[in-house]
Gaussian input, Z-matrix of N, CA and C with variables (Angstrom, degrees):
# hf/3-21g

backbone

0 1
 N
 C     1     B1
 C     2     B2     1     A1
 N     3     B3     2     A2     1     D1
 C     4     B4     3     A3     2     D2
 C     5     B5     4     A4     3     D3
 N     6     B6     5     A5     4     D4
 C     7     B7     6     A6     5     D5
 C     8     B8     7     A7     6     D6
 N     9     B9     8     A8     7     D7
 C    10    B10     9     A9     8     D8
 C    11    B11    10    A10     9     D9
 N    12    B12    11    A11    10    D10
 C    13    B13    12    A12    11    D11
 C    14    B14    13    A13    12    D12
 N    15    B15    14    A14    13    D13
 C    16    B16    15    A15    14    D14
 C    17    B17    16    A16    15    D15
 N    18    B18    17    A17    16    D16
 C    19    B19    18    A18    17    D17
 C    20    B20    19    A19    18    D18
 N    21    B21    20    A20    19    D19
 C    22    B22    21    A21    20    D20
 C    23    B23    22    A22    21    D21
 N    24    B24    23    A23    22    D22
 C    25    B25    24    A24    23    D23
 C    26    B26    25    A25    24    D24
 N    27    B27    26    A26    25    D25
 C    28    B28    27    A27    26    D26
 C    29    B29    28    A28    27    D27
 N    30    B30    29    A29    28    D28
 C    31    B31    30    A30    29    D29
 C    32    B32    31    A31    30    D30
 N    33    B33    32    A32    31    D31
 C    34    B34    33    A33    32    D32
 C    35    B35    34    A34    33    D33
 N    36    B36    35    A35    34    D34
 C    37    B37    36    A36    35    D35
 C    38    B38    37    A37    36    D36
 N    39    B39    38    A38    37    D37
 C    40    B40    39    A39    38    D38
 C    41    B41    40    A40    39    D39
 N    42    B42    41    A41    40    D40
 C    43    B43    42    A42    41    D41
 C    44    B44    43    A43    42    D42
 N    45    B45    44    A44    43    D43
 C    46    B46    45    A45    44    D44
 C    47    B47    46    A46    45    D45
 N    48    B48    47    A47    46    D46
 C    49    B49    48    A48    47    D47
 C    50    B50    49    A49    48    D48
 N    51    B51    50    A50    49    D49
 C    52    B52    51    A51    50    D50
 C    53    B53    52    A52    51    D51
 N    54    B54    53    A53    52    D52
 C    55    B55    54    A54    53    D53
 C    56    B56    55    A55    54    D54
 N    57    B57    56    A56    55    D55
 C    58    B58    57    A57    56    D56
 C    59    B59    58    A58    57    D57
 N    60    B60    59    A59    58    D58
 C    61    B61    60    A60    59    D59
 C    62    B62    61    A61    60    D60
 N    63    B63    62    A62    61    D61
 C    64    B64    63    A63    62    D62
 C    65    B65    64    A64    63    D63
 N    66    B66    65    A65    64    D64
 C    67    B67    66    A66    65    D65
 C    68    B68    67    A67    66    D66
 N    69    B69    68    A68    67    D67
 C    70    B70    69    A69    68    D68
 C    71    B71    70    A70    69    D69
 N    72    B72    71    A71    70    D70
 C    73    B73    72    A72    71    D71
 C    74    B74    73    A73    72    D72
 N    75    B75    74    A74    73    D73
 C    76    B76    75    A75    74    D74
 C    77    B77    76    A76    75    D75
 N    78    B78    77    A77    76    D76
 C    79    B79    78    A78    77    D77
 C    80    B80    79    A79    78    D78
 N    81    B81    80    A80    79    D79
 C    82    B82    81    A81    80    D80
 C    83    B83    82    A82    81    D81
 N    84    B84    83    A83    82    D82
 C    85    B85    84    A84    83    D83
 C    86    B86    85    A85    84    D84
 N    87    B87    86    A86    85    D85
 C    88    B88    87    A87    86    D86
 C    89    B89    88    A88    87    D87
 N    90    B90    89    A89    88    D88
 C    91    B91    90    A90    89    D89
 C    92    B92    91    A91    90    D90
 N    93    B93    92    A92    91    D91
 C    94    B94    93    A93    92    D92
 C    95    B95    94    A94    93    D93
 N    96    B96    95    A95    94    D94
 C    97    B97    96    A96    95    D95
 C    98    B98    97    A97    96    D96
 N    99    B99    98    A98    97    D97
 C   100   B100    99    A99    98    D98
 C   101   B101   100   A100    99    D99
 N   102   B102   101   A101   100   D100
 C   103   B103   102   A102   101   D101
 C   104   B104   103   A103   102   D102
 N   105   B105   104   A104   103   D103
 C   106   B106   105   A105   104   D104
 C   107   B107   106   A106   105   D105
 N   108   B108   107   A107   106   D106
 C   109   B109   108   A108   107   D107
 C   110   B110   109   A109   108   D108
 N   111   B111   110   A110   109   D109
 C   112   B112   111   A111   110   D110
 C   113   B113   112   A112   111   D111
 N   114   B114   113   A113   112   D112
 C   115   B115   114   A114   113   D113
 C   116   B116   115   A115   114   D114
 N   117   B117   116   A116   115   D115
 C   118   B118   117   A117   116   D116
 C   119   B119   118   A118   117   D117
 N   120   B120   119   A119   118   D118
 C   121   B121   120   A120   119   D119
 C   122   B122   121   A121   120   D120
 N   123   B123   122   A122   121   D121
 C   124   B124   123   A123   122   D122
 C   125   B125   124   A124   123   D123
 N   126   B126   125   A125   124   D124
 C   127   B127   126   A126   125   D125
 C   128   B128   127   A127   126   D126
 N   129   B129   128   A128   127   D127
 C   130   B130   129   A129   128   D128
 C   131   B131   130   A130   129   D129
 N   132   B132   131   A131   130   D130
 C   133   B133   132   A132   131   D131
 C   134   B134   133   A133   132   D132
 N   135   B135   134   A134   133   D133
 C   136   B136   135   A135   134   D134
 C   137   B137   136   A136   135   D135
 N   138   B138   137   A137   136   D136
 C   139   B139   138   A138   137   D137
 C   140   B140   139   A139   138   D138
 N   141   B141   140   A140   139   D139
 C   142   B142   141   A141   140   D140
 C   143   B143   142   A142   141   D141
 N   144   B144   143   A143   142   D142
 C   145   B145   144   A144   143   D143
 C   146   B146   145   A145   144   D144
 N   147   B147   146   A146   145   D145
 C   148   B148   147   A147   146   D146
 C   149   B149   148   A148   147   D147
 N   150   B150   149   A149   148   D148
 C   151   B151   150   A150   149   D149
 C   152   B152   151   A151   150   D150
 N   153   B153   152   A152   151   D151
 C   154   B154   153   A153   152   D152
 C   155   B155   154   A154   153   D153
 N   156   B156   155   A155   154   D154
 C   157   B157   156   A156   155   D155
 C   158   B158   157   A157   156   D156
 N   159   B159   158   A158   157   D157
 C   160   B160   159   A159   158   D158
 C   161   B161   160   A160   159   D159
 N   162   B162   161   A161   160   D160
 C   163   B163   162   A162   161   D161
 C   164   B164   163   A163   162   D162
 N   165   B165   164   A164   163   D163
 C   166   B166   165   A165   164   D164
 C   167   B167   166   A166   165   D165
 N   168   B168   167   A167   166   D166
 C   169   B169   168   A168   167   D167
 C   170   B170   169   A169   168   D168
 N   171   B171   170   A170   169   D169
 C   172   B172   171   A171   170   D170
 C   173   B173   172   A172   171   D171
 N   174   B174   173   A173   172   D172
 C   175   B175   174   A174   173   D173
 C   176   B176   175   A175   174   D174
 N   177   B177   176   A176   175   D175
 C   178   B178   177   A177   176   D176
 C   179   B179   178   A178   177   D177
 N   180   B180   179   A179   178   D178
 C   181   B181   180   A180   179   D179
 C   182   B182   181   A181   180   D180
 N   183   B183   182   A182   181   D181
 C   184   B184   183   A183   182   D182
 C   185   B185   184   A184   183   D183
 N   186   B186   185   A185   184   D184
 C   187   B187   186   A186   185   D185
 C   188   B188   187   A187   186   D186
 N   189   B189   188   A188   187   D187
 C   190   B190   189   A189   188   D188
 C   191   B191   190   A190   189   D189
 N   192   B192   191   A191   190   D190
 C   193   B193   192   A192   191   D191
 C   194   B194   193   A193   192   D192
 N   195   B195   194   A194   193   D193
 C   196   B196   195   A195   194   D194
 C   197   B197   196   A196   195   D195
 N   198   B198   197   A197   196   D196
 C   199   B199   198   A198   197   D197
 C   200   B200   199   A199   198   D198
 N   201   B201   200   A200   199   D199
 C   202   B202   201   A201   200   D200
 C   203   B203   202   A202   201   D201
 N   204   B204   203   A203   202   D202
 C   205   B205   204   A204   203   D203
 C   206   B206   205   A205   204   D204
 N   207   B207   206   A206   205   D205
 C   208   B208   207   A207   206   D206
 C   209   B209   208   A208   207   D207
 N   210   B210   209   A209   208   D208
 C   211   B211   210   A210   209   D209
 C   212   B212   211   A211   210   D210
 N   213   B213   212   A212   211   D211
 C   214   B214   213   A213   212   D212
 C   215   B215   214   A214   213   D213
 N   216   B216   215   A215   214   D214
 C   217   B217   216   A216   215   D215
 C   218   B218   217   A217   216   D216
 N   219   B219   218   A218   217   D217
 C   220   B220   219   A219   218   D218
 C   221   B221   220   A220   219   D219
 N   222   B222   221   A221   220   D220
 C   223   B223   222   A222   221   D221
 C   224   B224   223   A223   222   D222
 N   225   B225   224   A224   223   D223
 C   226   B226   225   A225   224   D224
 C   227   B227   226   A226   225   D225
 N   228   B228   227   A227   226   D226
 C   229   B229   228   A228   227   D227
 C   230   B230   229   A229   228   D228
 N   231   B231   230   A230   229   D229
 C   232   B232   231   A231   230   D230
 C   233   B233   232   A232   231   D231
 N   234   B234   233   A233   232   D232
 C   235   B235   234   A234   233   D233
 C   236   B236   235   A235   234   D234
 N   237   B237   236   A236   235   D235
 C   238   B238   237   A237   236   D236
 C   239   B239   238   A238   237   D237
 N   240   B240   239   A239   238   D238
 C   241   B241   240   A240   239   D239
 C   242   B242   241   A241   240   D240
 N   243   B243   242   A242   241   D241
 C   244   B244   243   A243   242   D242
 C   245   B245   244   A244   243   D243
 N   246   B246   245   A245   244   D244
 C   247   B247   246   A246   245   D245
 C   248   B248   247   A247   246   D246
 N   249   B249   248   A248   247   D247
 C   250   B250   249   A249   248   D248
 C   251   B251   250   A250   249   D249
 N   252   B252   251   A251   250   D250
 C   253   B253   252   A252   251   D251
 C   254   B254   253   A253   252   D252
 N   255   B255   254   A254   253   D253
 C   256   B256   255   A255   254   D254
 C   257   B257   256   A256   255   D255
 N   258   B258   257   A257   256   D256
 C   259   B259   258   A258   257   D257
 C   260   B260   259   A259   258   D258
 N   261   B261   260   A260   259   D259
 C   262   B262   261   A261   260   D260
 C   263   B263   262   A262   261   D261
 N   264   B264   263   A263   262   D262
 C   265   B265   264   A264   263   D263
 C   266   B266   265   A265   264   D264
 N   267   B267   266   A266   265   D265
 C   268   B268   267   A267   266   D266
 C   269   B269   268   A268   267   D267
 N   270   B270   269   A269   268   D268
 C   271   B271   270   A270   269   D269
 C   272   B272   271   A271   270   D270
 N   273   B273   272   A272   271   D271
 C   274   B274   273   A273   272   D272
 C   275   B275   274   A274   273   D273
 N   276   B276   275   A275   274   D274
 C   277   B277   276   A276   275   D275
 C   278   B278   277   A277   276   D276
 N   279   B279   278   A278   277   D277
 C   280   B280   279   A279   278   D278
 C   281   B281   280   A280   279   D279
 N   282   B282   281   A281   280   D280
 C   283   B283   282   A282   281   D281
 C   284   B284   283   A283   282   D282
 N   285   B285   284   A284   283   D283
 C   286   B286   285   A285   284   D284
 C   287   B287   286   A286   285   D285
 N   288   B288   287   A287   286   D286
 C   289   B289   288   A288   287   D287
 C   290   B290   289   A289   288   D288
 N   291   B291   290   A290   289   D289
 C   292   B292   291   A291   290   D290
 C   293   B293   292   A292   291   D291
 N   294   B294   293   A293   292   D292
 C   295   B295   294   A294   293   D293
 C   296   B296   295   A295   294   D294
 N   297   B297   296   A296   295   D295
 C   298   B298   297   A297   296   D296
 C   299   B299   298   A298   297   D297
 N   300   B300   299   A299   298   D298
 C   301   B301   300   A300   299   D299
 C   302   B302   301   A301   300   D300
 N   303   B303   302   A302   301   D301
 C   304   B304   303   A303   302   D302
 C   305   B305   304   A304   303   D303
 N   306   B306   305   A305   304   D304
 C   307   B307   306   A306   305   D305
 C   308   B308   307   A307   306   D306
 N   309   B309   308   A308   307   D307
 C   310   B310   309   A309   308   D308
 C   311   B311   310   A310   309   D309
 N   312   B312   311   A311   310   D310
 C   313   B313   312   A312   311   D311
 C   314   B314   313   A313   312   D312
 N   315   B315   314   A314   313   D313
 C   316   B316   315   A315   314   D314
 C   317   B317   316   A316   315   D315
 N   318   B318   317   A317   316   D316
 C   319   B319   318   A318   317   D317
 C   320   B320   319   A319   318   D318
 N   321   B321   320   A320   319   D319
 C   322   B322   321   A321   320   D320
 C   323   B323   322   A322   321   D321
 N   324   B324   323   A323   322   D322
 C   325   B325   324   A324   323   D323
 C   326   B326   325   A325   324   D324
 N   327   B327   326   A326   325   D325
 C   328   B328   327   A327   326   D326
 C   329   B329   328   A328   327   D327
 N   330   B330   329   A329   328   D328
 C   331   B331   330   A330   329   D329
 C   332   B332   331   A331   330   D330
 N   333   B333   332   A332   331   D331
 C   334   B334   333   A333   332   D332
 C   335   B335   334   A334   333   D333

   B1=1.3900
   B2=1.5674
   B3=1.3416
   B4=1.4659
   B5=1.4977
   B6=1.3450
   B7=1.3693
   B8=1.5056
   B9=1.3668
   B10=1.4360
   B11=1.5420
   B12=1.3613
   B13=1.4358
   B14=1.5364
   B15=1.2793
   B16=1.4697
   B17=1.4814
   B18=1.4045
   B19=1.4253
   B20=1.5000
   B21=1.4169
   B22=1.4460
   B23=1.6439
   B24=1.2568
   B25=1.4371
   B26=1.5044
   B27=1.3072
   B28=1.4557
   B29=1.5135
   B30=1.3950
   B31=1.5215
   B32=1.4987
   B33=1.3010
   B34=1.4006
   B35=1.5385
   B36=1.3090
   B37=1.4530
   B38=1.4567
   B39=1.3791
   B40=1.4494
   B41=1.5519
   B42=1.3597
   B43=1.3927
   B44=1.4945
   B45=1.3149
   B46=1.4003
   B47=1.5371
   B48=1.3084
   B49=1.4948
   B50=1.5477
   B51=1.3509
   B52=1.4963
   B53=1.5163
   B54=1.2388
   B55=1.4745
   B56=1.5345
   B57=1.4254
   B58=1.4855
   B59=1.4545
   B60=1.3740
   B61=1.4365
   B62=1.5385
   B63=1.4000
   B64=1.3867
   B65=1.5340
   B66=1.3828
   B67=1.4441
   B68=1.5349
   B69=1.3094
   B70=1.4651
   B71=1.4686
   B72=1.3165
   B73=1.4503
   B74=1.5629
   B75=1.3310
   B76=1.4369
   B77=1.5182
   B78=1.3253
   B79=1.4666
   B80=1.5840
   B81=1.3688
   B82=1.4096
   B83=1.5520
   B84=1.3239
   B85=1.4892
   B86=1.4808
   B87=1.3553
   B88=1.5029
   B89=1.4465
   B90=1.3161
   B91=1.4780
   B92=1.4708
   B93=1.3111
   B94=1.4985
   B95=1.4386
   B96=1.3929
   B97=1.3788
   B98=1.4683
   B99=1.3674
   B100=1.4496
   B101=1.5521
   B102=1.2777
   B103=1.4868
   B104=1.5217
   B105=1.2802
   B106=1.4406
   B107=1.5743
   B108=1.3262
   B109=1.4750
   B110=1.4257
   B111=1.3427
   B112=1.5204
   B113=1.5409
   B114=1.2381
   B115=1.5138
   B116=1.5207
   B117=1.3409
   B118=1.4838
   B119=1.5697
   B120=1.3369
   B121=1.4204
   B122=1.5519
   B123=1.3144
   B124=1.5340
   B125=1.4665
   B126=1.3598
   B127=1.4459
   B128=1.5296
   B129=1.3044
   B130=1.4840
   B131=1.4942
   B132=1.3126
   B133=1.4299
   B134=1.5516
   B135=1.2473
   B136=1.4855
   B137=1.5283
   B138=1.2878
   B139=1.5135
   B140=1.5062
   B141=1.3177
   B142=1.4510
   B143=1.5566
   B144=1.3019
   B145=1.4837
   B146=1.4567
   B147=1.3907
   B148=1.4565
   B149=1.5764
   B150=1.3042
   B151=1.4536
   B152=1.5087
   B153=1.2848
   B154=1.4745
   B155=1.5108
   B156=1.3178
   B157=1.4875
   B158=1.6019
   B159=1.3115
   B160=1.4680
   B161=1.5214
   B162=1.3740
   B163=1.4262
   B164=1.5524
   B165=1.3326
   B166=1.4646
   B167=1.5100
   B168=1.3183
   B169=1.4802
   B170=1.5073
   B171=1.2649
   B172=1.4730
   B173=1.5702
   B174=1.3267
   B175=1.4580
   B176=1.5226
   B177=1.3909
   B178=1.3399
   B179=1.5841
   B180=1.3205
   B181=1.3682
   B182=1.5069
   B183=1.3208
   B184=1.5144
   B185=1.5492
   B186=1.2585
   B187=1.4946
   B188=1.5337
   B189=1.3367
   B190=1.4201
   B191=1.5473
   B192=1.3359
   B193=1.4453
   B194=1.5605
   B195=1.2746
   B196=1.4792
   B197=1.5446
   B198=1.2878
   B199=1.5226
   B200=1.4650
   B201=1.3633
   B202=1.4444
   B203=1.4813
   B204=1.3656
   B205=1.4993
   B206=1.5145
   B207=1.3185
   B208=1.4262
   B209=1.5621
   B210=1.2890
   B211=1.4680
   B212=1.5231
   B213=1.3752
   B214=1.5078
   B215=1.5845
   B216=1.2697
   B217=1.5151
   B218=1.4852
   B219=1.3221
   B220=1.4033
   B221=1.5146
   B222=1.3074
   B223=1.4417
   B224=1.4695
   B225=1.3099
   B226=1.4925
   B227=1.5550
   B228=1.2849
   B229=1.4821
   B230=1.5966
   B231=1.3076
   B232=1.3788
   B233=1.5041
   B234=1.3772
   B235=1.3991
   B236=1.6075
   B237=1.2952
   B238=1.4605
   B239=1.5452
   B240=1.3330
   B241=1.4885
   B242=1.4923
   B243=1.2783
   B244=1.4972
   B245=1.5248
   B246=1.3148
   B247=1.4863
   B248=1.4658
   B249=1.2976
   B250=1.4451
   B251=1.5696
   B252=1.3074
   B253=1.4849
   B254=1.5237
   B255=1.3422
   B256=1.4296
   B257=1.5515
   B258=1.4328
   B259=1.4743
   B260=1.5740
   B261=1.3399
   B262=1.4432
   B263=1.5095
   B264=1.2581
   B265=1.5106
   B266=1.5761
   B267=1.3525
   B268=1.4812
   B269=1.5639
   B270=1.3325
   B271=1.4497
   B272=1.5344
   B273=1.2422
   B274=1.4211
   B275=1.5993
   B276=1.3490
   B277=1.3926
   B278=1.5308
   B279=1.3086
   B280=1.4768
   B281=1.4838
   B282=1.3557
   B283=1.4087
   B284=1.4883
   B285=1.3417
   B286=1.5649
   B287=1.5099
   B288=1.3104
   B289=1.4784
   B290=1.5742
   B291=1.3728
   B292=1.4244
   B293=1.5599
   B294=1.3971
   B295=1.4268
   B296=1.4746
   B297=1.3077
   B298=1.3991
   B299=1.4071
   B300=1.3301
   B301=1.4709
   B302=1.5081
   B303=1.3140
   B304=1.3521
   B305=1.5384
   B306=1.2945
   B307=1.4949
   B308=1.5620
   B309=1.3211
   B310=1.4267
   B311=1.4403
   B312=1.3024
   B313=1.4836
   B314=1.5214
   B315=1.3876
   B316=1.4243
   B317=1.4781
   B318=1.2466
   B319=1.4953
   B320=1.5208
   B321=1.4218
   B322=1.5177
   B323=1.5652
   B324=1.3418
   B325=1.4953
   B326=1.4979
   B327=1.3991
   B328=1.4116
   B329=1.5112
   B330=1.3486
   B331=1.4580
   B332=1.4740
   B333=1.2812
   B334=1.5764
   B335=1.4411
   A1=106.67
   A2=118.19
   A3=120.54
   A4=109.30
   A5=121.98
   A6=126.28
   A7=112.24
   A8=117.49
   A9=121.05
   A10=107.48
   A11=117.14
   A12=120.93
   A13=110.01
   A14=111.34
   A15=122.04
   A16=109.53
   A17=117.94
   A18=122.44
   A19=106.25
   A20=112.99
   A21=123.55
   A22=106.48
   A23=115.14
   A24=119.37
   A25=108.09
   A26=116.89
   A27=126.32
   A28=109.22
   A29=116.09
   A30=122.20
   A31=106.31
   A32=118.57
   A33=123.52
   A34=111.92
   A35=115.13
   A36=122.68
   A37=110.69
   A38=119.75
   A39=123.85
   A40=110.76
   A41=122.17
   A42=123.76
   A43=111.17
   A44=120.78
   A45=119.60
   A46=111.02
   A47=115.93
   A48=120.45
   A49=112.33
   A50=115.07
   A51=120.69
   A52=109.42
   A53=121.34
   A54=126.64
   A55=103.50
   A56=111.99
   A57=113.65
   A58=115.93
   A59=119.92
   A60=115.71
   A61=105.57
   A62=112.57
   A63=121.07
   A64=109.16
   A65=114.75
   A66=115.68
   A67=111.64
   A68=114.87
   A69=124.55
   A70=108.55
   A71=118.41
   A72=124.19
   A73=108.79
   A74=115.20
   A75=118.33
   A76=108.95
   A77=119.58
   A78=126.08
   A79=109.79
   A80=114.71
   A81=115.57
   A82=110.69
   A83=119.80
   A84=123.84
   A85=109.44
   A86=115.60
   A87=119.97
   A88=106.60
   A89=118.06
   A90=126.59
   A91=108.69
   A92=117.13
   A93=122.00
   A94=110.20
   A95=120.44
   A96=124.28
   A97=114.15
   A98=116.94
   A99=121.97
   A100=107.62
   A101=120.91
   A102=119.85
   A103=108.15
   A104=121.39
   A105=124.43
   A106=115.66
   A107=118.18
   A108=120.47
   A109=114.54
   A110=114.23
   A111=119.81
   A112=107.73
   A113=113.11
   A114=122.18
   A115=106.30
   A116=110.62
   A117=117.79
   A118=107.34
   A119=114.66
   A120=116.35
   A121=111.19
   A122=112.03
   A123=116.54
   A124=108.47
   A125=116.66
   A126=118.73
   A127=109.57
   A128=113.67
   A129=120.72
   A130=110.46
   A131=118.00
   A132=122.67
   A133=108.15
   A134=120.51
   A135=125.98
   A136=109.24
   A137=115.17
   A138=119.54
   A139=112.60
   A140=117.70
   A141=124.91
   A142=111.41
   A143=117.60
   A144=123.17
   A145=113.04
   A146=116.02
   A147=121.61
   A148=109.40
   A149=114.12
   A150=118.53
   A151=106.28
   A152=121.31
   A153=120.26
   A154=110.86
   A155=114.39
   A156=119.17
   A157=104.70
   A158=113.51
   A159=119.33
   A160=111.26
   A161=113.19
   A162=121.25
   A163=107.05
   A164=115.35
   A165=120.63
   A166=112.44
   A167=115.23
   A168=119.62
   A169=106.68
   A170=123.73
   A171=128.37
   A172=107.54
   A173=112.88
   A174=114.86
   A175=112.24
   A176=121.76
   A177=125.90
   A178=108.04
   A179=114.03
   A180=120.63
   A181=109.59
   A182=117.67
   A183=121.54
   A184=108.95
   A185=117.97
   A186=122.74
   A187=107.78
   A188=116.14
   A189=121.38
   A190=106.50
   A191=115.68
   A192=122.32
   A193=106.84
   A194=115.68
   A195=122.60
   A196=109.72
   A197=117.31
   A198=118.55
   A199=115.81
   A200=117.70
   A201=122.79
   A202=111.34
   A203=115.99
   A204=119.73
   A205=106.48
   A206=115.52
   A207=122.56
   A208=107.95
   A209=112.37
   A210=117.27
   A211=112.43
   A212=113.16
   A213=117.03
   A214=108.61
   A215=116.64
   A216=119.56
   A217=108.00
   A218=112.77
   A219=123.01
   A220=113.39
   A221=121.83
   A222=125.76
   A223=110.89
   A224=114.75
   A225=120.51
   A226=107.54
   A227=115.28
   A228=121.78
   A229=106.39
   A230=121.19
   A231=126.96
   A232=113.19
   A233=120.08
   A234=115.94
   A235=107.03
   A236=111.46
   A237=117.97
   A238=106.71
   A239=115.75
   A240=122.76
   A241=110.41
   A242=119.19
   A243=122.30
   A244=107.79
   A245=117.83
   A246=124.37
   A247=107.93
   A248=116.97
   A249=122.46
   A250=108.96
   A251=117.07
   A252=121.08
   A253=112.15
   A254=121.53
   A255=122.70
   A256=108.66
   A257=113.41
   A258=118.52
   A259=103.72
   A260=114.98
   A261=121.70
   A262=111.46
   A263=115.65
   A264=114.82
   A265=110.48
   A266=109.95
   A267=113.47
   A268=108.81
   A269=113.91
   A270=120.83
   A271=106.92
   A272=120.09
   A273=121.74
   A274=109.98
   A275=112.27
   A276=118.49
   A277=107.71
   A278=116.89
   A279=119.57
   A280=111.33
   A281=118.74
   A282=122.21
   A283=118.21
   A284=115.04
   A285=117.88
   A286=108.55
   A287=118.25
   A288=121.27
   A289=109.32
   A290=120.28
   A291=119.67
   A292=113.52
   A293=117.01
   A294=118.66
   A295=113.68
   A296=119.31
   A297=123.18
   A298=113.64
   A299=121.12
   A300=127.02
   A301=109.97
   A302=118.64
   A303=121.61
   A304=112.36
   A305=115.31
   A306=118.22
   A307=110.26
   A308=117.56
   A309=123.26
   A310=110.95
   A311=115.21
   A312=120.34
   A313=107.62
   A314=115.98
   A315=123.93
   A316=110.48
   A317=114.19
   A318=119.05
   A319=109.89
   A320=112.42
   A321=116.62
   A322=108.62
   A323=117.52
   A324=116.45
   A325=109.02
   A326=115.30
   A327=123.83
   A328=109.71
   A329=116.02
   A330=122.40
   A331=111.08
   A332=117.86
   A333=122.18
   A334=112.94
   D1=151.09
   D2=173.36
   D3=-102.26
   D4=147.88
   D5=177.28
   D6=-98.91
   D7=6.03
   D8=175.40
   D9=-61.66
   D10=136.45
   D11=177.67
   D12=149.84
   D13=-166.07
   D14=177.45
   D15=-104.95
   D16=134.51
   D17=-171.85
   D18=-136.15
   D19=143.19
   D20=169.75
   D21=-87.34
   D22=130.89
   D23=-178.18
   D24=-111.92
   D25=130.59
   D26=-178.38
   D27=-129.70
   D28=142.60
   D29=176.62
   D30=-123.20
   D31=143.98
   D32=171.25
   D33=-71.92
   D34=120.54
   D35=179.05
   D36=-111.22
   D37=-172.59
   D38=-178.56
   D39=-69.82
   D40=-17.15
   D41=179.55
   D42=-115.09
   D43=15.25
   D44=179.18
   D45=120.33
   D46=-164.51
   D47=176.53
   D48=-69.74
   D49=126.61
   D50=175.00
   D51=-107.86
   D52=135.03
   D53=170.83
   D54=-76.08
   D55=119.14
   D56=179.77
   D57=-116.22
   D58=-13.84
   D59=-179.96
   D60=-175.84
   D61=166.56
   D62=167.79
   D63=-112.18
   D64=134.00
   D65=-176.77
   D66=-119.76
   D67=147.38
   D68=176.02
   D69=-112.75
   D70=119.66
   D71=177.15
   D72=-111.55
   D73=123.91
   D74=-176.59
   D75=-156.20
   D76=127.57
   D77=171.28
   D78=52.37
   D79=39.93
   D80=172.47
   D81=88.69
   D82=-6.07
   D83=-178.03
   D84=-102.93
   D85=143.53
   D86=178.89
   D87=-124.53
   D88=127.01
   D89=175.12
   D90=-126.99
   D91=125.21
   D92=178.18
   D93=-132.99
   D94=145.87
   D95=178.26
   D96=-150.96
   D97=154.74
   D98=167.32
   D99=-141.46
   D100=-165.22
   D101=-176.69
   D102=-68.44
   D103=-32.75
   D104=-170.06
   D105=-111.19
   D106=-5.09
   D107=176.05
   D108=-154.23
   D109=167.50
   D110=171.93
   D111=-144.22
   D112=154.81
   D113=-179.27
   D114=-132.42
   D115=136.00
   D116=174.87
   D117=-132.32
   D118=148.38
   D119=176.66
   D120=173.56
   D121=-152.10
   D122=179.83
   D123=-132.40
   D124=159.09
   D125=175.59
   D126=-138.98
   D127=159.39
   D128=169.90
   D129=-127.89
   D130=145.93
   D131=-179.68
   D132=-130.88
   D133=118.01
   D134=179.29
   D135=-153.09
   D136=139.10
   D137=176.45
   D138=57.80
   D139=31.61
   D140=177.92
   D141=70.91
   D142=15.66
   D143=171.86
   D144=-109.24
   D145=128.37
   D146=175.06
   D147=-103.15
   D148=131.44
   D149=177.54
   D150=-126.86
   D151=124.91
   D152=174.01
   D153=-129.70
   D154=137.62
   D155=175.07
   D156=-108.79
   D157=122.65
   D158=-170.29
   D159=-128.26
   D160=154.92
   D161=170.72
   D162=-111.45
   D163=117.49
   D164=179.47
   D165=-95.36
   D166=135.04
   D167=-179.94
   D168=-128.99
   D169=115.37
   D170=175.19
   D171=-93.96
   D172=105.14
   D173=-178.14
   D174=-100.14
   D175=-5.43
   D176=175.23
   D177=-104.56
   D178=-137.70
   D179=178.44
   D180=-64.41
   D181=122.25
   D182=-176.08
   D183=-80.10
   D184=121.07
   D185=178.96
   D186=-101.93
   D187=152.99
   D188=172.02
   D189=-76.30
   D190=124.69
   D191=179.89
   D192=-139.23
   D193=138.20
   D194=178.78
   D195=63.08
   D196=29.76
   D197=176.98
   D198=85.07
   D199=3.67
   D200=-177.05
   D201=-144.25
   D202=155.65
   D203=-177.70
   D204=-118.54
   D205=94.03
   D206=-175.36
   D207=-128.30
   D208=149.13
   D209=177.55
   D210=-75.61
   D211=-30.32
   D212=-178.69
   D213=-135.18
   D214=144.51
   D215=173.14
   D216=-163.81
   D217=160.92
   D218=172.36
   D219=-94.99
   D220=134.83
   D221=-175.91
   D222=-129.28
   D223=160.94
   D224=173.68
   D225=-128.89
   D226=133.27
   D227=177.83
   D228=-110.70
   D229=130.52
   D230=172.93
   D231=-128.42
   D232=120.44
   D233=-175.30
   D234=-149.05
   D235=160.70
   D236=-177.73
   D237=-117.04
   D238=137.00
   D239=171.20
   D240=-65.93
   D241=106.90
   D242=-174.90
   D243=-86.19
   D244=-39.61
   D245=176.01
   D246=-158.97
   D247=164.80
   D248=-176.86
   D249=-44.77
   D250=119.02
   D251=171.87
   D252=80.98
   D253=17.72
   D254=174.80
   D255=-141.72
   D256=123.07
   D257=177.00
   D258=-119.83
   D259=133.46
   D260=176.05
   D261=-122.20
   D262=140.19
   D263=178.66
   D264=-176.80
   D265=-140.15
   D266=-179.78
   D267=-144.18
   D268=168.73
   D269=-179.27
   D270=-138.82
   D271=141.45
   D272=179.70
   D273=-150.92
   D274=156.26
   D275=178.31
   D276=-73.74
   D277=142.35
   D278=179.48
   D279=-49.38
   D280=125.30
   D281=175.25
   D282=79.35
   D283=10.15
   D284=-177.94
   D285=-133.02
   D286=83.54
   D287=-175.51
   D288=-73.72
   D289=-22.39
   D290=-175.92
   D291=-70.36
   D292=-7.42
   D293=179.07
   D294=-118.57
   D295=43.52
   D296=174.38
   D297=-62.93
   D298=138.26
   D299=175.49
   D300=-117.68
   D301=134.25
   D302=174.93
   D303=-68.23
   D304=137.98
   D305=-176.49
   D306=-136.00
   D307=156.91
   D308=174.38
   D309=-148.67
   D310=137.56
   D311=174.99
   D312=-114.20
   D313=141.76
   D314=172.52
   D315=-122.70
   D316=127.82
   D317=-176.90
   D318=-71.44
   D319=129.85
   D320=-176.67
   D321=-105.71
   D322=-26.01
   D323=-179.74
   D324=167.41
   D325=-176.63
   D326=179.27
   D327=-87.93
   D328=155.44
   D329=176.92
   D330=-76.24
   D331=-36.00
   D332=-179.24
   D333=-66.00

């Protein structure tokens, strides 16, 4: 299966799953955005494992994420394809394993 397409991205917050962005995955590139942030980077998908290295930029209200409140940071997303159209895993700031956040992606459609 290919992971290229449009994905809803959710993170586990204090009150349950929060919708945080919509992501576009195409040709090894990852682009995600919401009202207050965007992420750009690259991804690899092999053996049902998605790994993405991203640069996060909060251009609106800056939220505390991964134990810090920064306008920009590098992050890593690691997830496993659990079933067709559903990836579940974790996201963390580069170099900070103690602040892993549960993450899930749900396929919304094709880019074309």
